[in-house]
PyMOL Python script that loads the backbone (N, CA, C, O; Angstrom):
from pymol import cmd

cmd.read_pdbstr("""\
ATOM      1  N   MET A   1       1.002  -1.719  -0.072  1.00  0.00           N
ATOM      2  CA  MET A   1       0.275  -0.157  -0.061  1.00  0.00           C
ATOM      3  C   MET A   1       1.250   1.868   0.021  1.00  0.00           C
ATOM      4  O   MET A   1       1.025   2.933  -0.554  1.00  0.00           O
ATOM      5  N   ASP A   2       2.084   1.488   0.857  1.00  0.00           N
ATOM      6  CA  ASP A   2       2.647   2.271   0.378  1.00  0.00           C
ATOM      7  C   ASP A   2       3.586   2.325  -0.660  1.00  0.00           C
ATOM      8  O   ASP A   2       4.106   3.440  -0.625  1.00  0.00           O
ATOM      9  N   VAL A   3       4.010   1.697  -1.496  1.00  0.00           N
ATOM     10  CA  VAL A   3       4.725   1.538  -2.598  1.00  0.00           C
ATOM     11  C   VAL A   3       4.209   2.137  -3.843  1.00  0.00           C
ATOM     12  O   VAL A   3       4.759   2.490  -4.886  1.00  0.00           O
ATOM     13  N   ALA A   4       2.328   2.150  -3.196  1.00  0.00           N
ATOM     14  CA  ALA A   4       1.336   2.660  -4.134  1.00  0.00           C
ATOM     15  C   ALA A   4       1.602   4.070  -4.033  1.00  0.00           C
ATOM     16  O   ALA A   4       1.696   4.658  -5.110  1.00  0.00           O
ATOM     17  N   ARG A   5       1.736   4.699  -3.054  1.00  0.00           N
ATOM     18  CA  ARG A   5       1.686   6.577  -2.793  1.00  0.00           C
ATOM     19  C   ARG A   5       2.359   7.108  -3.231  1.00  0.00           C
ATOM     20  O   ARG A   5       1.874   8.228  -3.385  1.00  0.00           O
ATOM     21  N   PRO A   6       3.669   7.056  -3.745  1.00  0.00           N
ATOM     22  CA  PRO A   6       4.510   7.989  -4.239  1.00  0.00           C
ATOM     23  C   PRO A   6       3.717   7.978  -5.717  1.00  0.00           C
ATOM     24  O   PRO A   6       2.892   8.892  -5.708  1.00  0.00           O
ATOM     25  N   PRO A   7       3.701   7.327  -6.835  1.00  0.00           N
ATOM     26  CA  PRO A   7       2.713   8.179  -8.248  1.00  0.00           C
ATOM     27  C   PRO A   7       1.911   8.976  -8.038  1.00  0.00           C
ATOM     28  O   PRO A   7       1.854   9.994  -8.729  1.00  0.00           O
ATOM     29  N   VAL A   8       0.770   8.665  -6.676  1.00  0.00           N
ATOM     30  CA  VAL A   8      -0.122   8.989  -6.246  1.00  0.00           C
ATOM     31  C   VAL A   8       0.281  11.117  -6.635  1.00  0.00           C
ATOM     32  O   VAL A   8      -0.067  11.939  -7.482  1.00  0.00           O
ATOM     33  N   SER A   9       1.031  11.100  -5.587  1.00  0.00           N
ATOM     34  CA  SER A   9       2.117  12.323  -5.483  1.00  0.00           C
ATOM     35  C   SER A   9       2.953  12.693  -6.253  1.00  0.00           C
ATOM     36  O   SER A   9       3.529  13.755  -6.019  1.00  0.00           O
ATOM     37  N   ARG A  10       3.187  12.143  -7.086  1.00  0.00           N
ATOM     38  CA  ARG A  10       3.698  12.402  -8.412  1.00  0.00           C
ATOM     39  C   ARG A  10       3.013  13.250  -9.581  1.00  0.00           C
ATOM     40  O   ARG A  10       3.603  13.987 -10.371  1.00  0.00           O
ATOM     41  N   LYS A  11       1.251  12.916  -9.508  1.00  0.00           N
ATOM     42  CA  LYS A  11       0.861  13.089 -10.189  1.00  0.00           C
ATOM     43  C   LYS A  11      -0.210  14.660  -9.679  1.00  0.00           C
ATOM     44  O   LYS A  11      -0.731  15.476 -10.439  1.00  0.00           O
ATOM     45  N   LEU A  12      -0.230  14.632  -8.514  1.00  0.00           N
ATOM     46  CA  LEU A  12      -0.509  15.970  -7.475  1.00  0.00           C
ATOM     47  C   LEU A  12       0.118  17.029  -7.696  1.00  0.00           C
ATOM     48  O   LEU A  12      -0.262  18.194  -7.810  1.00  0.00           O
ATOM     49  N   VAL A  13       1.571  16.326  -7.774  1.00  0.00           N
ATOM     50  CA  VAL A  13       2.900  17.716  -8.220  1.00  0.00           C
ATOM     51  C   VAL A  13       2.852  17.907  -9.593  1.00  0.00           C
ATOM     52  O   VAL A  13       3.433  18.748 -10.280  1.00  0.00           O
ATOM     53  N   SER A  14       2.426  17.413  -9.768  1.00  0.00           N
ATOM     54  CA  SER A  14       3.333  17.550 -11.753  1.00  0.00           C
ATOM     55  C   SER A  14       1.784  18.159 -12.108  1.00  0.00           C
ATOM     56  O   SER A  14       1.796  19.110 -12.890  1.00  0.00           O
ATOM     57  N   LYS A  15       0.677  17.788 -11.700  1.00  0.00           N
ATOM     58  CA  LYS A  15      -0.713  18.989 -12.730  1.00  0.00           C
ATOM     59  C   LYS A  15      -0.506  20.926 -12.510  1.00  0.00           C
ATOM     60  O   LYS A  15      -0.518  21.685 -13.479  1.00  0.00           O
ATOM     61  N   PRO A  16      -0.299  21.492 -10.777  1.00  0.00           N
ATOM     62  CA  PRO A  16      -0.592  21.900 -10.677  1.00  0.00           C
ATOM     63  C   PRO A  16       0.913  22.878 -11.367  1.00  0.00           C
ATOM     64  O   PRO A  16       0.914  24.094 -11.558  1.00  0.00           O
ATOM     65  N   PHE A  17       2.154  21.865 -11.648  1.00  0.00           N
ATOM     66  CA  PHE A  17       3.858  22.291 -12.449  1.00  0.00           C
ATOM     67  C   PHE A  17       2.882  22.309 -13.535  1.00  0.00           C
ATOM     68  O   PHE A  17       2.253  23.328 -13.250  1.00  0.00           O
ATOM     69  N   MET A  18       2.331  21.824 -14.633  1.00  0.00           N
ATOM     70  CA  MET A  18       1.768  21.702 -15.984  1.00  0.00           C
ATOM     71  C   MET A  18       1.333  22.862 -15.698  1.00  0.00           C
ATOM     72  O   MET A  18       2.065  23.843 -15.826  1.00  0.00           O
ATOM     73  N   CYS A  19       0.361  22.937 -15.363  1.00  0.00           N
ATOM     74  CA  CYS A  19      -0.556  24.527 -15.160  1.00  0.00           C
ATOM     75  C   CYS A  19       0.785  25.586 -15.332  1.00  0.00           C
ATOM     76  O   CYS A  19       1.019  26.335 -16.280  1.00  0.00           O
ATOM     77  N   ALA A  20       1.273  25.459 -14.565  1.00  0.00           N
ATOM     78  CA  ALA A  20       1.882  26.620 -14.310  1.00  0.00           C
ATOM     79  C   ALA A  20       3.325  27.251 -15.612  1.00  0.00           C
ATOM     80  O   ALA A  20       3.959  28.300 -15.726  1.00  0.00           O
ATOM     81  N   ILE A  21       3.285  25.327 -16.708  1.00  0.00           N
ATOM     82  CA  ILE A  21       3.499  25.981 -17.635  1.00  0.00           C
ATOM     83  C   ILE A  21       3.317  26.338 -18.459  1.00  0.00           C
ATOM     84  O   ILE A  21       3.900  27.099 -19.231  1.00  0.00           O
ATOM     85  N   ILE A  22       1.870  25.503 -18.434  1.00  0.00           N
ATOM     86  CA  ILE A  22       0.727  26.293 -20.268  1.00  0.00           C
ATOM     87  C   ILE A  22       1.076  28.036 -19.588  1.00  0.00           C
ATOM     88  O   ILE A  22       1.785  28.805 -20.237  1.00  0.00           O
ATOM     89  N   ARG A  23       0.541  28.389 -18.419  1.00  0.00           N
ATOM     90  CA  ARG A  23       0.257  29.571 -18.069  1.00  0.00           C
ATOM     91  C   ARG A  23       1.264  30.451 -18.323  1.00  0.00           C
ATOM     92  O   ARG A  23       0.954  31.619 -18.555  1.00  0.00           O
ATOM     93  N   SER A  24       2.507  30.096 -18.326  1.00  0.00           N
ATOM     94  CA  SER A  24       3.248  30.939 -18.343  1.00  0.00           C
ATOM     95  C   SER A  24       3.911  31.061 -19.238  1.00  0.00           C
ATOM     96  O   SER A  24       4.766  31.936 -19.100  1.00  0.00           O
ATOM     97  N   VAL A  25       3.904  30.138 -20.888  1.00  0.00           N
ATOM     98  CA  VAL A  25       3.573  30.187 -22.193  1.00  0.00           C
ATOM     99  C   VAL A  25       2.402  30.725 -22.949  1.00  0.00           C
ATOM    100  O   VAL A  25       2.521  31.223 -24.069  1.00  0.00           O
ATOM    101  N   LEU A  26       1.159  30.602 -22.249  1.00  0.00           N
ATOM    102  CA  LEU A  26       0.333  31.529 -22.579  1.00  0.00           C
ATOM    103  C   LEU A  26       0.290  33.504 -22.846  1.00  0.00           C
ATOM    104  O   LEU A  26      -0.177  34.313 -23.648  1.00  0.00           O
ATOM    105  N   TYR A  27       1.439  33.480 -21.072  1.00  0.00           N
ATOM    106  CA  TYR A  27       1.283  34.795 -20.816  1.00  0.00           C
ATOM    107  C   TYR A  27       2.350  35.254 -21.309  1.00  0.00           C
ATOM    108  O   TYR A  27       2.508  36.383 -20.844  1.00  0.00           O
ATOM    109  N   LEU A  28       3.637  34.835 -22.397  1.00  0.00           N
ATOM    110  CA  LEU A  28       4.696  34.874 -22.525  1.00  0.00           C
ATOM    111  C   LEU A  28       3.951  35.285 -24.283  1.00  0.00           C
ATOM    112  O   LEU A  28       4.225  36.207 -25.051  1.00  0.00           O
ATOM    113  N   ILE A  29       3.065  34.272 -24.393  1.00  0.00           N
ATOM    114  CA  ILE A  29       2.311  34.610 -26.194  1.00  0.00           C
ATOM    115  C   ILE A  29       1.704  35.801 -26.069  1.00  0.00           C
ATOM    116  O   ILE A  29       1.675  36.621 -26.987  1.00  0.00           O
ATOM    117  N   PHE A  30       1.031  36.036 -24.610  1.00  0.00           N
ATOM    118  CA  PHE A  30       0.161  37.825 -24.744  1.00  0.00           C
ATOM    119  C   PHE A  30       0.863  39.093 -24.896  1.00  0.00           C
ATOM    120  O   PHE A  30       0.609  40.124 -25.519  1.00  0.00           O
ATOM    121  N   CYS A  31       2.574  38.417 -23.551  1.00  0.00           N
ATOM    122  CA  CYS A  31       3.410  40.111 -23.743  1.00  0.00           C
ATOM    123  C   CYS A  31       3.871  40.299 -25.322  1.00  0.00           C
ATOM    124  O   CYS A  31       4.150  41.385 -25.830  1.00  0.00           O
ATOM    125  N   GLN A  32       3.894  38.847 -26.084  1.00  0.00           N
ATOM    126  CA  GLN A  32       4.620  39.298 -27.578  1.00  0.00           C
ATOM    127  C   GLN A  32       3.269  39.401 -27.703  1.00  0.00           C
ATOM    128  O   GLN A  32       3.198  39.979 -26.618  1.00  0.00           O
ATOM    129  N   TRP A  33       2.285  39.364 -28.009  1.00  0.00           N
ATOM    130  CA  TRP A  33       0.913  39.871 -29.486  1.00  0.00           C
ATOM    131  C   TRP A  33       0.800  41.326 -28.772  1.00  0.00           C
ATOM    132  O   TRP A  33       0.950  42.109 -29.709  1.00  0.00           O
ATOM    133  N   ALA A  34       0.635  41.986 -27.739  1.00  0.00           N
ATOM    134  CA  ALA A  34       0.276  42.962 -27.064  1.00  0.00           C
ATOM    135  C   ALA A  34       1.434  43.923 -27.732  1.00  0.00           C
ATOM    136  O   ALA A  34       1.213  44.926 -28.410  1.00  0.00           O
ATOM    137  N   MET A  35       2.924  43.294 -27.327  1.00  0.00           N
ATOM    138  CA  MET A  35       3.715  44.330 -27.958  1.00  0.00           C
ATOM    139  C   MET A  35       3.924  45.057 -29.423  1.00  0.00           C
ATOM    140  O   MET A  35       4.319  46.172 -29.765  1.00  0.00           O
ATOM    141  N   THR A  36       3.469  43.885 -30.118  1.00  0.00           N
ATOM    142  CA  THR A  36       3.686  43.581 -31.661  1.00  0.00           C
ATOM    143  C   THR A  36       2.160  44.588 -32.541  1.00  0.00           C
ATOM    144  O   THR A  36       1.944  45.095 -33.642  1.00  0.00           O
ATOM    145  N   THR A  37       1.473  44.430 -31.297  1.00  0.00           N
ATOM    146  CA  THR A  37      -0.191  45.091 -31.060  1.00  0.00           C
ATOM    147  C   THR A  37       0.243  46.911 -31.617  1.00  0.00           C
ATOM    148  O   THR A  37       0.127  47.662 -32.586  1.00  0.00           O
ATOM    149  N   SER A  38       0.876  46.863 -29.987  1.00  0.00           N
ATOM    150  CA  SER A  38       1.315  48.107 -29.924  1.00  0.00           C
ATOM    151  C   SER A  38       2.226  49.040 -30.616  1.00  0.00           C
ATOM    152  O   SER A  38       2.075  50.246 -30.816  1.00  0.00           O
ATOM    153  N   TYR A  39       3.638  47.908 -31.091  1.00  0.00           N
ATOM    154  CA  TYR A  39       4.443  48.423 -32.144  1.00  0.00           C
ATOM    155  C   TYR A  39       3.284  49.048 -33.209  1.00  0.00           C
ATOM    156  O   TYR A  39       3.189  50.247 -33.471  1.00  0.00           O
ATOM    157  N   PHE A  40       2.255  47.773 -33.875  1.00  0.00           N
ATOM    158  CA  PHE A  40       1.769  48.986 -34.896  1.00  0.00           C
ATOM    159  C   PHE A  40       0.860  49.420 -34.822  1.00  0.00           C
ATOM    160  O   PHE A  40       0.546  49.627 -35.994  1.00  0.00           O
ATOM    161  N   THR A  41       0.177  49.721 -34.278  1.00  0.00           N
ATOM    162  CA  THR A  41      -0.764  50.774 -33.877  1.00  0.00           C
ATOM    163  C   THR A  41       0.202  52.472 -34.207  1.00  0.00           C
ATOM    164  O   THR A  41       0.214  53.290 -35.127  1.00  0.00           O
ATOM    165  N   ILE A  42       1.007  52.309 -32.667  1.00  0.00           N
ATOM    166  CA  ILE A  42       2.584  53.553 -33.019  1.00  0.00           C
ATOM    167  C   ILE A  42       2.532  53.439 -34.371  1.00  0.00           C
ATOM    168  O   ILE A  42       1.409  53.616 -34.844  1.00  0.00           O
ATOM    169  N   ASN A  43       3.292  53.228 -35.036  1.00  0.00           N
ATOM    170  CA  ASN A  43       3.542  53.276 -36.417  1.00  0.00           C
ATOM    171  C   ASN A  43       2.949  53.514 -37.417  1.00  0.00           C
ATOM    172  O   ASN A  43       3.339  54.095 -38.430  1.00  0.00           O
ATOM    173  N   HIS A  44       1.458  52.839 -37.047  1.00  0.00           N
ATOM    174  CA  HIS A  44       0.353  53.347 -37.490  1.00  0.00           C
ATOM    175  C   HIS A  44      -0.064  54.901 -37.477  1.00  0.00           C
ATOM    176  O   HIS A  44      -0.028  55.706 -38.407  1.00  0.00           O
ATOM    177  N   PHE A  45      -0.552  55.118 -35.877  1.00  0.00           N
ATOM    178  CA  PHE A  45      -0.127  56.211 -36.086  1.00  0.00           C
ATOM    179  C   PHE A  45       0.313  57.901 -35.782  1.00  0.00           C
ATOM    180  O   PHE A  45      -0.395  58.909 -35.756  1.00  0.00           O
ATOM    181  N   MET A  46       1.557  57.743 -35.605  1.00  0.00           N
ATOM    182  CA  MET A  46       2.618  58.306 -36.018  1.00  0.00           C
ATOM    183  C   MET A  46       3.134  58.198 -37.669  1.00  0.00           C
ATOM    184  O   MET A  46       3.626  59.139 -38.291  1.00  0.00           O
ATOM    185  N   ASP A  47       2.956  57.161 -38.076  1.00  0.00           N
ATOM    186  CA  ASP A  47       3.732  57.710 -39.620  1.00  0.00           C
ATOM    187  C   ASP A  47       2.183  56.656 -40.045  1.00  0.00           C
ATOM    188  O   ASP A  47       2.009  55.612 -39.416  1.00  0.00           O
ATOM    189  N   PRO A  48       1.075  57.133 -41.249  1.00  0.00           N
ATOM    190  CA  PRO A  48       0.459  56.423 -41.971  1.00  0.00           C
ATOM    191  C   PRO A  48       0.757  56.088 -43.145  1.00  0.00           C
ATOM    192  O   PRO A  48       0.447  55.149 -43.878  1.00  0.00           O
ATOM    193  N   ARG A  49       1.405  56.985 -43.229  1.00  0.00           N
ATOM    194  CA  ARG A  49       2.138  56.649 -45.197  1.00  0.00           C
ATOM    195  C   ARG A  49       3.159  55.779 -45.587  1.00  0.00           C
ATOM    196  O   ARG A  49       3.742  55.479 -46.629  1.00  0.00           O
ATOM    197  N   GLN A  50       3.189  55.379 -44.030  1.00  0.00           N
ATOM    198  CA  GLN A  50       4.779  53.669 -44.111  1.00  0.00           C
ATOM    199  C   GLN A  50       2.690  52.775 -45.058  1.00  0.00           C
ATOM    200  O   GLN A  50       2.393  52.644 -46.245  1.00  0.00           O
ATOM    201  N   LEU A  51       2.218  52.576 -44.326  1.00  0.00           N
ATOM    202  CA  LEU A  51       1.307  51.225 -44.541  1.00  0.00           C
ATOM    203  C   LEU A  51       0.156  52.241 -46.202  1.00  0.00           C
ATOM    204  O   LEU A  51      -0.520  51.558 -46.971  1.00  0.00           O
ATOM    205  N   ARG A  52       0.219  53.397 -46.306  1.00  0.00           N
ATOM    206  CA  ARG A  52      -0.297  53.658 -47.361  1.00  0.00           C
ATOM    207  C   ARG A  52       0.224  54.787 -48.350  1.00  0.00           C
ATOM    208  O   ARG A  52      -0.222  55.892 -48.658  1.00  0.00           O
ATOM    209  N   PRO A  53       1.473  53.979 -48.764  1.00  0.00           N
ATOM    210  CA  PRO A  53       1.877  54.656 -49.549  1.00  0.00           C
ATOM    211  C   PRO A  53       1.304  55.756 -50.858  1.00  0.00           C
ATOM    212  O   PRO A  53       1.457  56.973 -50.972  1.00  0.00           O
ATOM    213  N   ARG A  54       0.623  54.798 -51.716  1.00  0.00           N
ATOM    214  CA  ARG A  54      -0.634  55.584 -52.490  1.00  0.00           C
ATOM    215  C   ARG A  54      -1.288  56.137 -52.246  1.00  0.00           C
ATOM    216  O   ARG A  54      -2.024  56.422 -53.191  1.00  0.00           O
ATOM    217  N   ALA A  55      -1.744  56.929 -50.612  1.00  0.00           N
ATOM    218  CA  ALA A  55      -2.537  57.291 -50.123  1.00  0.00           C
ATOM    219  C   ALA A  55      -2.509  58.957 -50.827  1.00  0.00           C
ATOM    220  O   ALA A  55      -3.572  59.517 -51.095  1.00  0.00           O
ATOM    221  N   ASP A  56      -1.459  59.481 -51.018  1.00  0.00           N
ATOM    222  CA  ASP A  56      -1.010  60.920 -51.636  1.00  0.00           C
ATOM    223  C   ASP A  56      -1.216  60.637 -52.214  1.00  0.00           C
ATOM    224  O   ASP A  56      -1.151  61.270 -53.268  1.00  0.00           O
TER     225      ASP A  56
END
""", "prot")
cmd.dss("prot")
cmd.show_as("cartoon", "prot")
cmd.util.cbc("prot")
cmd.orient("prot")
């Protein structure tokens, strides 16, 4: 009975560990997306002629 307990505790420990990894990966992806989106919007508002050169 005592030999069967370690795998259960490993599963209980690995589940929050996997959740933390997934959460950190999603956070990094969200940070990258927010940075690129803000970068493009800043470029668009500062110099719209870059995206639409034929507007003039």
